[in-house]
Every structure is written in structure tokens, then in C-alpha cells.
Backbone as a chain_set.jsonl record, in Angstrom:
{"seq": "MYPEGTLAGLMASLDEEPSLHFRARPPGTRDAVLAALAQEGVAAEAVPCAPDALRER", "coords": {"N": [[11.56, -2.488, 18.081], [10.924, 0.983, 17.612], [12.729, 4.102, 17.977], [11.556, 6.74, 20.152], [9.133, 8.813, 18.694], [9.87, 8.191, 16.075], [8.182, 6.271, 14.876], [5.776, 7.702, 14.631], [6.487, 9.596, 12.673], [7.03, 7.895, 10.505], [4.483, 6.774, 10.07], [3.039, 9.095, 9.421], [4.219, 9.739, 6.971], [3.122, 7.821, 5.335], [0.638, 8.811, 4.816], [0.896, 10.674, 2.838], [0.59, 11.67, -0.558], [2.373, 10.048, -3.063], [4.908, 11.357, -5.27], [4.883, 11.465, -8.859], [7.129, 9.718, -10.829], [9.007, 9.437, -13.801], [10.515, 8.306, -16.899], [11.971, 9.979, -19.652], [11.628, 9.165, -23.005], [12.717, 8.778, -26.388], [16.058, 8.255, -25.005], [17.767, 11.217, -23.965], [15.909, 13.153, -24.558], [14.83, 14.601, -22.504], [14.733, 17.422, -21.893], [13.112, 18.38, -23.969], [10.745, 17.001, -23.43], [10.146, 18.072, -20.905], [9.643, 20.743, -21.673], [7.38, 20.379, -23.315], [5.56, 19.375, -21.439], [5.369, 21.614, -19.756], [4.11, 23.431, -21.488], [1.622, 22.289, -21.531], [0.778, 22.821, -19.045], [1.651, 21.244, -16.97], [3.412, 20.728, -14.076], [6.683, 19.878, -13.729], [9.928, 18.467, -13.042], [13.45, 17.952, -13.643], [15.173, 15.014, -12.576], [18.014, 15.084, -10.848], [19.905, 12.999, -10.275], [19.32, 10.892, -11.952], [19.562, 9.977, -15.186], [17.586, 11.275, -17.792], [15.272, 11.144, -16.256], [12.21, 12.312, -14.822], [10.093, 14.177, -12.557], [6.927, 14.856, -11.119], [5.875, 18.037, -9.823]], "CA": [[10.965, -1.238, 18.524], [11.48, 2.207, 17.044], [12.942, 5.172, 18.953], [10.427, 7.663, 20.384], [8.88, 9.783, 17.632], [10.151, 7.648, 14.743], [6.991, 5.606, 14.339], [4.808, 8.734, 14.229], [6.965, 10.133, 11.4], [6.82, 6.883, 9.471], [3.045, 6.677, 9.806], [2.632, 10.328, 8.746], [4.681, 9.691, 5.578], [2.214, 6.959, 4.586], [-0.557, 9.588, 4.491], [1.217, 11.607, 1.765], [0.489, 11.172, -1.932], [3.715, 10.018, -3.653], [5.054, 12.067, -6.539], [5.02, 10.622, -10.042], [8.451, 9.723, -11.463], [9.003, 8.711, -15.071], [11.672, 8.528, -17.765], [11.722, 10.496, -20.999], [12.149, 8.278, -24.047], [14.017, 8.127, -26.333], [17.047, 8.926, -24.163], [18.265, 12.506, -24.45], [14.809, 14.058, -24.895], [14.239, 15.105, -21.263], [14.421, 18.854, -21.979], [11.963, 18.541, -24.864], [9.56, 16.519, -22.706], [9.847, 19.098, -19.894], [9.043, 21.888, -22.357], [6.032, 19.994, -23.741], [4.735, 19.31, -20.236], [5.133, 22.989, -19.314], [3.107, 24.005, -22.393], [0.336, 21.702, -21.166], [0.463, 23.224, -17.684], [2.062, 20.207, -16.031], [4.63, 21.11, -13.359], [7.611, 18.757, -13.603], [11.335, 18.873, -12.948], [14.418, 16.894, -13.899], [15.749, 14.346, -11.41], [19.447, 15.244, -11.117], [20.723, 11.783, -10.138], [18.864, 9.83, -12.859], [19.489, 10.486, -16.554], [16.298, 11.243, -18.493], [14.147, 10.995, -15.329], [11.427, 13.5, -14.469], [9.121, 13.966, -11.494], [5.944, 15.928, -11.006], [6.092, 18.9, -8.658]], "C": [[11.684, -0.05, 17.865], [11.736, 3.217, 18.156], [11.713, 6.082, 19.03], [10.306, 8.658, 19.237], [9.099, 9.249, 16.228], [8.909, 7.042, 14.114], [5.948, 6.62, 13.877], [5.202, 9.34, 12.884], [6.765, 9.169, 10.252], [5.348, 6.777, 9.085], [2.538, 7.923, 9.063], [3.055, 10.3, 7.274], [3.785, 8.795, 4.725], [0.929, 7.679, 4.188], [-0.33, 10.567, 3.344], [1.077, 10.936, 0.405], [1.9, 11.166, -2.538], [3.751, 10.805, -4.965], [5.255, 11.056, -7.668], [6.422, 10.804, -10.617], [8.347, 8.938, -12.758], [10.234, 9.074, -15.876], [11.219, 9.035, -19.124], [12.377, 9.548, -22.002], [11.862, 8.865, -25.399], [14.985, 8.903, -25.448], [17.53, 10.229, -24.795], [17.17, 13.506, -24.78], [14.176, 14.709, -23.661], [13.866, 16.58, -21.353], [13.216, 19.116, -22.879], [10.676, 18.095, -24.18], [9.162, 17.522, -21.627], [9.158, 20.302, -20.524], [7.607, 21.576, -22.79], [5.084, 19.91, -22.55], [4.391, 20.714, -19.734], [4.081, 23.666, -20.179], [1.708, 23.501, -22.066], [-0.071, 22.05, -19.734], [0.807, 22.192, -16.631], [3.386, 20.62, -15.397], [5.491, 19.871, -13.156], [9.02, 19.311, -13.52], [12.215, 17.671, -13.24], [14.875, 16.303, -12.571], [17.261, 14.32, -11.637], [20.256, 13.94, -11.11], [20.318, 10.661, -11.086], [18.715, 10.405, -14.275], [18.119, 10.252, -17.176], [15.092, 11.048, -17.576], [13.519, 12.336, -15.023], [10.541, 13.148, -13.284], [8.162, 15.136, -11.477], [6.286, 16.759, -9.777], [4.78, 19.154, -7.985]], "O": [[12.886, -0.093, 17.605], [11.043, 3.202, 19.173], [10.934, 6.172, 18.081], [11.297, 9.282, 18.856], [8.559, 9.807, 15.273], [8.623, 7.281, 12.94], [5.306, 6.421, 12.846], [4.337, 9.575, 12.04], [6.377, 9.569, 9.155], [5.015, 6.699, 7.903], [1.697, 7.809, 8.171], [2.32, 10.791, 6.417], [3.698, 8.99, 3.513], [0.204, 7.205, 3.312], [-1.274, 11.23, 2.914], [1.412, 9.762, 0.247], [2.563, 12.203, -2.523], [2.749, 10.903, -5.673], [5.734, 9.943, -7.45], [6.849, 11.932, -10.864], [7.684, 7.903, -12.814], [10.919, 10.048, -15.565], [10.216, 8.58, -19.673], [13.542, 9.179, -21.853], [10.785, 9.439, -25.558], [14.76, 10.081, -25.169], [17.68, 10.321, -26.013], [17.47, 14.607, -25.241], [13.103, 15.304, -23.76], [12.775, 16.956, -20.925], [12.393, 19.982, -22.58], [9.636, 18.735, -24.33], [7.976, 17.798, -21.447], [8.193, 20.825, -19.967], [6.72, 22.417, -22.647], [3.93, 20.33, -22.644], [3.256, 20.972, -19.333], [3.241, 24.403, -19.661], [0.721, 24.202, -22.295], [-1.129, 21.632, -19.264], [0.303, 22.261, -15.509], [4.371, 20.838, -16.101], [5.077, 18.924, -12.488], [9.278, 20.461, -13.875], [11.79, 16.523, -13.105], [14.955, 17.007, -11.564], [17.739, 13.611, -12.523], [21.206, 13.809, -11.881], [20.906, 9.581, -11.039], [17.834, 11.229, -14.521], [17.566, 9.156, -17.09], [13.989, 10.809, -18.067], [14.197, 13.362, -14.97], [10.268, 11.975, -13.029], [8.538, 16.268, -11.784], [6.895, 16.273, -8.824], [4.729, 19.86, -6.978]]}, "num_chains": 1, "name": "protein.A"}
């Protein structure tokens, strides 16, 4: 059993669209990929804890 209110929060999180995460390749090109995405109008940001990883905003 879950504590009161926990199950409702878990179920609500399943209704959210997950964000897209991906890695820039070759390694070390994350800033260039971010710039190219921005030029195309795609909102993305670096993932601080994962080298070369990006996520949509």
C-alpha cells in the first residue's frame, strides 16, 4: 500500500508527456547541436549530469 496521496501523484505523472532526451554525437559537439536546434526553432537544453546529453524543453 502507498501512503495517502502518493498513488494520486503517481497516477497523475503517467498522464504527462515525457520529454525527449538524446545525446549529441560525435562527443564534444553538444554546443554546436544546441545552436543548430535553436536555429531550427527547437527548444532544447543541456543535461548537466550527462556529458553530451540534451533534452527538449
